[in-house]
C-alpha positions as CSV (number, residue, x, y, z in Angstrom):
1,X,103.9,-100.7,3.4
2,X,103.4,-97.2,2.6
3,X,105.3,-94.4,4.1
4,X,103.7,-91.3,5.6
5,X,102.6,-88.7,3.1
6,X,105.1,-85.9,2.5
7,X,108.1,-87.7,3.8
8,X,111.4,-88.4,1.8
9,X,110.5,-92.1,1.7
10,X,107.0,-91.4,0.4
11,X,108.5,-89.3,-2.4
12,X,111.1,-91.9,-3.1
13,X,108.3,-94.6,-3.5
14,X,106.5,-92.2,-5.9
15,X,109.6,-91.5,-7.9
16,X,110.5,-95.2,-8.1
17,X,107.0,-96.1,-9.3
18,X,107.2,-93.5,-12.2
19,X,110.7,-94.7,-13.1
20,X,109.5,-98.3,-13.0
21,X,106.6,-97.4,-15.3
22,X,108.8,-95.5,-17.8
23,X,111.3,-98.3,-18.1
24,X,108.6,-101.0,-18.4
25,X,107.0,-98.8,-21.2
26,X,110.2,-98.4,-22.9
27,X,111.2,-102.0,-23.0
28,X,107.7,-103.2,-24.1
29,X,106.9,-100.3,-26.5
30,X,103.7,-99.7,-24.4
31,X,102.5,-103.3,-24.7
32,X,102.4,-105.2,-21.6
33,X,101.7,-108.5,-23.4
34,X,105.4,-108.3,-24.6
35,X,106.6,-108.4,-21.1
36,X,107.2,-112.2,-21.0
37,X,109.1,-112.1,-24.3
38,X,111.1,-109.3,-23.1
39,X,112.1,-111.1,-19.9
40,X,113.1,-114.2,-21.9
41,X,115.2,-111.9,-24.2
42,X,117.0,-110.2,-21.4
43,X,117.8,-113.7,-19.8
44,X,119.1,-114.9,-23.2
45,X,121.2,-111.7,-23.6
46,X,122.5,-111.9,-20.1
47,X,123.6,-115.4,-20.6
48,X,125.3,-114.6,-24.0
49,X,127.2,-111.7,-22.4
50,X,128.6,-114.0,-19.8
51,X,130.0,-116.1,-22.6
52,X,131.4,-113.0,-24.2
53,X,132.8,-111.7,-21.0
54,X,134.7,-115.1,-20.3
55,X,136.4,-114.7,-23.7
56,X,137.1,-110.9,-23.2
57,X,138.2,-110.7,-19.6
58,X,138.6,-114.3,-18.4
59,X,142.4,-114.2,-18.8
60,X,142.8,-111.2,-16.7
61,X,141.1,-112.5,-13.6
62,X,144.3,-113.6,-11.9
63,X,146.2,-110.4,-13.0
64,X,148.5,-109.0,-10.4
65,X,148.2,-105.6,-9.2
66,X,150.8,-103.8,-11.1
67,X,150.9,-100.6,-13.2
68,X,149.6,-102.4,-16.4
69,X,146.5,-103.8,-14.7
70,X,145.9,-100.6,-12.9
71,X,146.0,-98.6,-16.3
72,X,143.6,-101.1,-17.9
73,X,141.2,-101.1,-14.9
74,X,141.4,-97.2,-14.6
75,X,140.8,-96.6,-18.3
76,X,137.7,-99.0,-18.3
77,X,136.3,-97.3,-15.2
78,X,136.9,-93.8,-16.6
79,X,135.2,-94.7,-19.9
80,X,132.2,-96.1,-17.9
81,X,132.1,-93.1,-15.6
82,X,132.1,-90.6,-18.5
83,X,129.1,-92.5,-20.1
84,X,127.4,-92.3,-16.7
85,X,127.8,-88.7,-16.5
86,X,126.4,-88.2,-20.0
87,X,123.4,-90.2,-19.0
88,X,122.9,-88.4,-15.8
89,X,123.2,-85.0,-17.5
90,X,120.5,-86.1,-19.9
91,X,118.2,-87.2,-17.1
92,X,118.7,-83.9,-15.1
93,X,118.1,-81.8,-18.3
94,X,114.9,-83.7,-18.8
95,X,113.9,-83.3,-15.3
96,X,114.3,-79.5,-15.8
97,X,112.5,-79.3,-19.1
98,X,110.3,-82.4,-19.6
99,X,108.4,-83.0,-16.4
100,X,105.1,-81.6,-16.4
101,X,104.2,-81.7,-12.7
102,X,106.0,-78.4,-11.5
103,X,102.8,-76.4,-10.8
104,X,101.4,-79.3,-8.8
105,X,104.6,-79.7,-6.7
106,X,104.9,-76.0,-5.9
107,X,101.2,-75.8,-5.0
108,X,101.1,-78.7,-2.7
109,X,101.5,-78.3,1.1
110,X,104.9,-80.1,1.3
111,X,108.5,-79.1,1.3
112,X,109.3,-79.0,-2.4
113,X,113.1,-79.2,-1.8
114,X,112.5,-82.7,-0.2
115,X,111.0,-84.1,-3.5
116,X,113.6,-82.3,-5.6
117,X,116.3,-84.0,-3.3
118,X,114.6,-87.3,-3.9
119,X,114.5,-86.7,-7.7
120,X,118.3,-86.0,-7.8
121,X,118.9,-89.2,-5.7
122,X,116.6,-91.0,-8.1
123,X,118.7,-90.0,-11.0
124,X,121.8,-91.3,-9.2
125,X,120.1,-94.6,-8.6
126,X,118.7,-94.9,-12.1
127,X,122.3,-94.2,-13.6
128,X,123.7,-96.9,-11.4
129,X,121.0,-99.4,-12.2
130,X,121.7,-98.8,-15.9
131,X,125.4,-99.6,-15.6
132,X,125.0,-102.6,-13.3
133,X,123.3,-105.0,-15.9
134,X,126.1,-104.1,-18.4
135,X,128.8,-104.7,-16.1
136,X,127.6,-107.5,-14.2
137,X,128.6,-110.3,-16.7
138,X,132.2,-109.1,-16.7
139,X,132.4,-108.8,-13.0
140,X,130.7,-112.1,-12.4
141,X,133.3,-113.9,-14.6
142,X,136.1,-112.1,-12.9
143,X,134.8,-113.3,-9.5
144,X,134.2,-116.9,-10.6
145,X,137.8,-117.1,-12.1
146,X,139.7,-114.7,-10.0
147,X,138.1,-114.8,-6.5
148,X,136.0,-112.6,-4.4
149,X,138.4,-109.6,-4.5
150,X,136.7,-108.6,-7.7
151,X,133.3,-108.1,-5.8
152,X,134.8,-104.7,-5.0
153,X,133.9,-103.8,-8.6
154,X,130.3,-103.7,-7.7
155,X,131.0,-101.1,-5.0
156,X,133.0,-99.1,-7.5
157,X,130.0,-99.0,-9.9
158,X,127.8,-97.7,-7.1
159,X,130.5,-95.0,-6.3
160,X,130.7,-94.1,-9.8
161,X,127.0,-93.6,-10.2
162,X,126.8,-91.3,-7.2
163,X,129.8,-89.3,-8.3
164,X,128.6,-89.0,-11.9
165,X,125.2,-87.8,-10.8
166,X,126.8,-85.1,-8.5
167,X,128.9,-83.9,-11.3
168,X,126.1,-84.0,-13.8
169,X,124.0,-81.8,-11.5
170,X,126.9,-79.4,-10.9
171,X,127.6,-79.0,-14.7
172,X,124.0,-78.6,-15.5
173,X,123.5,-75.9,-12.8
174,X,126.7,-74.2,-14.1
175,X,125.4,-74.2,-17.5
176,X,122.2,-72.6,-16.3
177,X,124.2,-69.7,-14.8
178,X,126.5,-69.2,-17.8
179,X,124.1,-69.6,-20.7
180,X,120.7,-69.0,-19.2
181,X,117.7,-71.3,-19.1
182,X,116.8,-70.8,-22.7
183,X,120.0,-72.0,-24.2
184,X,120.9,-74.6,-21.6
185,X,118.8,-77.2,-23.0
186,X,120.6,-77.3,-26.2
187,X,124.1,-76.7,-24.6
188,X,123.6,-79.5,-21.9
189,X,122.6,-82.1,-24.5
190,X,125.6,-81.3,-26.7
191,X,127.9,-81.3,-23.6
192,X,126.5,-84.7,-22.6
193,X,127.2,-86.2,-26.0
194,X,130.8,-84.9,-26.1
195,X,131.4,-86.2,-22.6
196,X,130.2,-89.6,-23.5
197,X,132.4,-89.8,-26.5
198,X,135.4,-87.8,-25.3
199,X,137.4,-90.6,-23.7
200,X,137.1,-93.1,-26.5
201,X,137.7,-90.5,-29.1
202,X,140.7,-89.2,-27.2
203,X,142.2,-92.6,-26.9
204,X,141.7,-93.3,-30.7
205,X,143.2,-90.0,-31.5
206,X,146.2,-90.6,-29.4
207,X,146.6,-94.1,-31.1
208,X,146.3,-92.5,-34.6
209,X,148.9,-89.7,-33.9
210,X,151.3,-92.1,-32.0
211,X,151.1,-95.5,-33.6
212,X,149.1,-94.8,-36.9
213,X,146.4,-97.3,-35.8
214,X,142.8,-96.5,-34.4
215,X,143.2,-99.2,-31.7
216,X,142.8,-97.9,-28.2
217,X,144.7,-100.9,-26.7
218,X,147.9,-99.6,-28.5
219,X,147.9,-96.5,-26.2
220,X,146.9,-98.3,-23.0
221,X,149.6,-100.9,-23.4
222,X,152.4,-98.5,-24.7
223,X,155.6,-98.1,-22.8
224,X,155.4,-94.3,-22.9
225,X,152.1,-94.4,-20.8
226,X,153.5,-97.1,-18.5
227,X,156.5,-94.7,-17.9
228,X,154.3,-91.6,-17.3
229,X,151.9,-93.5,-14.9
230,X,152.4,-92.7,-11.2
231,X,153.5,-95.3,-8.7
232,X,151.4,-98.1,-7.7
233,X,150.7,-96.6,-4.4
234,X,149.4,-93.2,-5.8
235,X,145.9,-92.1,-4.7
236,X,145.0,-91.9,-8.5
237,X,144.9,-95.7,-8.5
238,X,142.3,-96.0,-5.6
239,X,139.4,-96.5,-7.9
240,X,141.2,-99.3,-9.7
241,X,142.5,-100.8,-6.4
242,X,138.9,-100.6,-5.1
243,X,137.7,-102.8,-7.9
244,X,140.6,-105.1,-7.3
245,X,139.6,-105.8,-3.7
246,X,141.4,-103.1,-1.8
247,X,138.9,-102.6,1.2
248,X,140.3,-99.3,2.2
249,X,140.6,-97.8,-1.1
250,X,136.9,-98.9,-1.8
251,X,135.7,-97.3,1.5
252,X,137.5,-94.0,0.6
253,X,136.0,-94.0,-2.9
254,X,132.5,-94.8,-1.6
255,X,132.7,-92.2,1.0
256,X,133.9,-89.5,-1.3
257,X,131.2,-90.2,-4.0
258,X,128.5,-90.1,-1.3
259,X,129.7,-86.8,0.1
260,X,129.7,-85.4,-3.3
261,X,126.1,-86.5,-4.0
262,X,124.8,-85.3,-0.7
263,X,126.6,-81.9,-1.2
264,X,124.9,-81.6,-4.6
265,X,121.6,-82.5,-3.3
266,X,121.9,-80.1,-0.4
267,X,123.0,-77.2,-2.6
268,X,120.7,-77.8,-5.7
269,X,117.5,-79.2,-4.1
270,X,116.4,-75.9,-2.5
271,X,116.9,-74.0,-5.8
272,X,115.8,-76.8,-8.1
273,X,112.3,-75.3,-8.2
274,X,113.7,-71.9,-9.4
275,X,115.7,-73.7,-12.1
276,X,112.8,-75.7,-13.4
277,X,110.6,-72.5,-13.4
278,X,113.2,-70.7,-15.4
279,X,113.3,-73.7,-17.9
280,X,109.7,-73.8,-18.2
281,X,109.4,-70.0,-18.8
282,X,112.1,-70.2,-21.4
283,X,110.1,-72.9,-23.2
284,X,106.9,-71.0,-23.1
285,X,108.4,-67.7,-24.0
286,X,110.2,-69.3,-27.0
287,X,106.8,-70.4,-28.3
288,X,105.1,-67.2,-27.4
289,X,107.3,-64.8,-29.2
290,X,105.4,-62.6,-31.6
291,X,106.9,-62.8,-35.0
292,X,106.5,-60.2,-37.7
293,X,104.1,-61.7,-40.2
294,X,105.7,-62.5,-43.6
295,X,104.0,-63.4,-46.8
296,X,104.1,-67.0,-47.8
297,X,106.6,-67.6,-50.6
298,X,107.0,-70.9,-52.4
299,X,110.7,-71.6,-52.8
300,X,110.6,-74.4,-55.4
301,X,108.4,-77.6,-55.8
302,X,106.3,-79.0,-53.0
303,X,108.8,-81.8,-52.8
304,X,111.6,-79.4,-52.0
305,X,109.4,-77.8,-49.5
306,X,109.0,-81.0,-47.7
307,X,112.7,-81.7,-47.8
308,X,113.3,-78.3,-46.1
309,X,110.7,-78.9,-43.5
310,X,112.5,-82.2,-42.5
311,X,115.8,-80.5,-42.3
312,X,114.4,-77.6,-40.3
313,X,112.9,-79.9,-37.7
314,X,116.2,-81.9,-37.4
315,X,118.0,-78.6,-36.9
316,X,115.6,-77.3,-34.5
317,X,115.1,-80.0,-32.0
318,X,117.9,-80.2,-29.4
319,X,117.0,-83.6,-28.2
320,X,117.3,-85.0,-31.6
321,X,120.5,-83.1,-32.5
322,X,122.2,-84.5,-29.3
323,X,121.3,-88.0,-30.3
324,X,122.7,-87.8,-33.8
325,X,125.8,-85.7,-32.6
326,X,127.3,-88.8,-30.9
327,X,127.3,-90.7,-34.1
328,X,128.9,-87.7,-36.0
329,X,131.5,-87.4,-33.2
330,X,132.8,-90.9,-33.8
331,X,133.7,-89.8,-37.4
332,X,136.5,-87.6,-35.9
333,X,139.0,-90.5,-35.6
334,X,138.4,-91.7,-39.2
335,X,138.9,-88.2,-40.3
336,X,142.1,-87.9,-38.4
337,X,143.2,-91.2,-39.8
338,X,142.4,-90.1,-43.3
339,X,144.5,-86.9,-42.7
340,X,147.4,-88.9,-41.4
341,X,147.3,-91.3,-44.5
342,X,148.5,-88.4,-46.8
343,X,151.9,-88.7,-44.9
344,X,152.0,-92.4,-44.3
345,X,150.6,-94.1,-47.3
346,X,147.2,-95.7,-47.9
347,X,147.3,-98.6,-45.5
348,X,144.9,-97.0,-43.1
349,X,142.3,-96.3,-45.9
350,X,141.5,-100.1,-45.9
351,X,140.1,-99.6,-42.3
352,X,138.4,-96.3,-43.1
353,X,136.0,-97.6,-45.6
354,X,134.0,-99.9,-43.6
355,X,134.0,-97.4,-40.5
356,X,132.4,-94.8,-42.8
357,X,129.9,-97.2,-44.3
358,X,128.8,-98.5,-40.9
359,X,128.5,-95.0,-39.5
360,X,126.5,-93.9,-42.6
361,X,124.1,-96.8,-42.1
362,X,123.4,-96.0,-38.5
363,X,123.0,-92.4,-39.1
364,X,120.6,-93.0,-41.9
365,X,118.5,-95.4,-39.9
366,X,118.0,-92.8,-37.0
367,X,117.1,-90.0,-39.3
368,X,114.8,-92.2,-41.4
369,X,112.9,-93.1,-38.2
370,X,112.4,-89.4,-37.5
371,X,111.3,-88.6,-40.9
372,X,109.1,-91.6,-41.7
373,X,107.7,-92.8,-38.3
374,X,108.4,-89.8,-35.9
375,X,105.9,-87.4,-37.7
376,X,104.2,-85.2,-35.0
377,X,101.6,-83.9,-37.5
378,X,100.5,-87.0,-39.4
379,X,97.0,-85.7,-39.8
380,X,98.0,-82.5,-41.3
381,X,100.4,-84.3,-43.6
382,X,97.8,-86.8,-44.6
383,X,95.3,-84.0,-45.5
384,X,97.8,-82.2,-47.7
385,X,96.8,-82.1,-51.4
386,X,99.7,-84.3,-52.2
387,X,99.9,-88.1,-52.9
388,X,101.1,-90.2,-49.9
389,X,103.9,-91.7,-52.0
390,X,105.1,-88.2,-53.0
391,X,105.3,-87.2,-49.3
392,X,107.3,-90.4,-48.5
393,X,109.7,-89.8,-51.4
394,X,110.4,-86.3,-50.2
395,X,111.1,-87.6,-46.7
396,X,113.4,-90.3,-47.9
397,X,115.3,-87.7,-50.1
398,X,115.7,-85.4,-46.9
399,X,117.2,-88.3,-45.0
400,X,119.7,-89.3,-47.9
401,X,120.4,-85.5,-48.4
402,X,121.3,-85.2,-44.7
403,X,123.6,-88.2,-44.9
404,X,125.3,-86.9,-48.1
405,X,126.0,-83.6,-46.4
406,X,127.7,-85.3,-43.5
407,X,129.9,-87.6,-45.5
408,X,130.7,-85.6,-48.6
409,X,133.6,-83.7,-47.0
410,X,135.2,-86.9,-45.9
411,X,134.6,-88.6,-49.3
412,X,136.3,-85.5,-51.0
413,X,139.3,-85.9,-48.9
414,X,139.3,-89.5,-49.4
415,X,139.2,-89.1,-53.2
416,X,142.4,-87.0,-53.0
417,X,144.3,-89.7,-51.1
418,X,142.8,-92.6,-53.0
419,X,140.1,-92.4,-55.9
420,X,139.5,-96.1,-55.7
421,X,138.8,-96.2,-51.9
422,X,136.7,-93.0,-52.3
423,X,134.6,-94.8,-55.0
424,X,134.0,-97.9,-52.8
425,X,133.3,-95.9,-49.8
426,X,130.9,-93.7,-51.6
427,X,129.1,-96.6,-53.0
428,X,129.0,-98.4,-49.7
429,X,127.7,-95.3,-47.9
430,X,124.9,-94.8,-50.5
431,X,123.8,-98.5,-50.3
432,X,124.0,-98.7,-46.5
433,X,121.9,-95.4,-46.1
434,X,119.3,-96.7,-48.6
435,X,119.2,-100.1,-47.0
436,X,118.6,-98.7,-43.4
437,X,116.0,-96.2,-44.8
438,X,114.2,-99.1,-46.5
439,X,114.1,-101.0,-43.4
440,X,112.6,-98.1,-41.4
441,X,110.2,-97.7,-44.3
442,X,109.0,-101.3,-44.2
443,X,108.5,-101.3,-40.4
444,X,107.2,-97.8,-40.1
445,X,104.7,-97.1,-37.5
446,X,103.2,-93.8,-36.2
447,X,105.2,-92.4,-33.2
448,X,106.2,-89.1,-31.7
449,X,109.6,-87.5,-32.4
450,X,110.2,-87.3,-28.7
451,X,110.3,-91.1,-28.5
452,X,113.4,-91.3,-30.4
453,X,115.5,-92.7,-27.7
454,X,112.7,-95.6,-27.5
455,X,112.6,-96.3,-31.3
456,X,114.7,-99.5,-30.8
457,X,112.0,-101.2,-28.8
458,X,109.1,-100.6,-31.4
459,X,110.3,-103.4,-33.6
460,X,113.2,-105.7,-32.4
461,X,113.4,-107.3,-35.9
462,X,113.8,-103.9,-37.5
463,X,116.5,-102.9,-35.0
464,X,118.5,-106.2,-35.8
465,X,117.8,-106.0,-39.5
466,X,119.1,-102.6,-39.6
467,X,122.2,-103.4,-37.6
468,X,123.1,-106.5,-39.6
469,X,122.5,-104.6,-42.8
470,X,124.9,-101.8,-42.0
471,X,127.6,-104.5,-40.7
472,X,127.0,-106.5,-43.9
473,X,127.4,-103.5,-46.3
474,X,130.5,-102.2,-44.2
475,X,132.1,-105.7,-44.8
476,X,131.2,-105.7,-48.4
477,X,132.9,-102.4,-48.8
478,X,136.1,-103.4,-46.9
479,X,136.4,-106.6,-49.2
480,X,135.5,-104.7,-52.4
481,X,138.6,-102.4,-51.6
482,X,140.8,-105.3,-52.0
483,X,138.8,-107.6,-54.5
484,X,135.6,-106.6,-56.3
485,X,134.6,-110.2,-57.0
486,X,135.1,-111.4,-53.5
487,X,132.9,-108.8,-52.3
488,X,130.0,-110.4,-53.9
489,X,129.7,-112.8,-51.0
490,X,129.0,-110.4,-48.2
491,X,126.9,-108.4,-50.7
492,X,124.6,-111.4,-51.3
493,X,124.4,-112.0,-47.5
494,X,123.4,-108.3,-47.0
495,X,120.8,-108.6,-49.6
496,X,119.5,-111.7,-47.9
497,X,119.2,-109.8,-44.7
498,X,117.1,-107.1,-46.5
499,X,115.0,-109.8,-48.2
500,X,114.3,-111.4,-44.7
501,X,113.5,-108.1,-43.3
502,X,111.1,-107.3,-46.1
503,X,109.4,-110.6,-45.8
504,X,109.0,-110.2,-42.1
505,X,107.7,-106.5,-42.4
506,X,104.1,-105.6,-42.1
507,X,104.2,-104.0,-45.4
508,X,105.0,-107.2,-47.3
509,X,102.1,-109.0,-45.5
510,X,99.7,-106.2,-46.5
511,X,100.8,-106.3,-50.1
C-alpha cells in the first residue's frame, strides 16, 4: 500500500526502492538472470560462515561476564563500529556529491528537509543492514550454544548503526565547515579510510611495540590491559553488557544511539540542501575553471605518455584514492615491525615477507582493473594512432610502476635488515603483482572507473582467482625464505590457479 505523496513514509518507500535497485545491480553486475545464482551463492556463503563461526566463537558462548570477556566483546564491537562509521561517511559523502536529483527535489512542492531527513535515516538503515549479515552467523552460534542472552547482540548492532550514522553525518558536516565543499570530497574519503583501519592498525602497532608480534590478541589478553580496564560495573562496559544480555544496558545504549540519530537528522536535514548545492557548485566550478592555454609538449615516447596519463587519473580521483588508501594503511604495521626488527633480530622478518606479497597482489589487482577495464574514454583510446597491444602494455607498466613506488621503500629497508628476505619479498611482490594484473587482463570488460567498488561482482571467478593467486604467492614467498626447494610446492599450486583462470577466461576461449 502506497503512502500519501510528500509524506515521510512516501519518501522512505522511494529511497528504499532506489537502495534495493542499487544493491540488486551491484550483486548481479546489472544482469538480472544472475539473481538465482547469487541467491544460491549467498545461502552457501551464509552456511559456510556459520561453520566458521562455530569454530571461532563457539567456545566463548558460555563465558562469564568478567573483565576479559568484556574487553573481548568491547574490542569486537568497537572495530565493527569504526567500520560502520567509515561506510556511513562514504554514503553521506556520496549523497552530497553523487546524487543527481538535487534540482528536482528543490523545485518540487514538498518540504525538502523531510526527504533529506529520510535520506539520512536510510543511510543509517543501510549501514545496519550491511553489518547484520556479517555478524549474524556469529551471533546465531552464540545464541544456540550460549542461550538467548546473546540475542542482545542484534540490538547492539542496531544501536551501533544509528550511532555510527549520526557521527558520520556530524563529521562530514564539520569537514564542510572546516575545509569547504571543494576539498571535503577528498578529505572525507581519506578520513573514512583512516577510521576504518585505525583500530586494527592501532592494536597491531601496540602488539608490535609491546610484544614484538603483529597479533592483536596479544594486546587484548595482556595483563597490562586487564589491570588498566575499569571495573565490571563501569558505564564503559554497557555496550558489551548489552550484547551479553543485560536488558537495562541494552535499553540505555539503544536510547542513546537513537537520540544521537534524531538529533543529527534534526540539525542537518534543514541544511542538507545547502550543503549539497555547495558540493555541486564546487564540482561544477572545478571543471569550469578557465586555464591558461599551454602548448602541447611531448615528454617522451607515446608509451611513457600513456603511463603518465594513468598515474594522473589515479592521483586525481578522490574516490579511487580512498579505496586504495585502505590497502596502503595496512602496510603500516609491517613497516613498524621491520623497524623493530633492527633491534630484536630477524625473527619478525619471516612474517613480513608474505604480508608484503599479499598486499602487493591485492593492490595490483585493484589498480589493474582501473587501468585495463575502468577506462572512461575507450573510444578515444581505440581511435588513437597506436596499436591496441601497445596501449595495453603501457597500462600494465603503469600498474606495475605504481606498485613498485609503494613497496620500494619497504624493500630498501628490508634489504638493510636482511638481503635474503628482501630478495624473496621483492621477487614475490613482482610475481604476485604480475599475476593479479594478468587475471584482470584475461577477464577484462569495459566498465566505468566510478564502478570500482563493484568490480568484484563483474566476474566471481576472476575475484577468487586473484585472491587465491595472491595467497598462493604469499605462501610461496614465506616458504622460500626458509627453504627454496620446498617453495616449489606452493609455487606450482599458484601456477595451477593461474592456469585455471586463463582456461576459464573469455580471452582463452576467443583465442
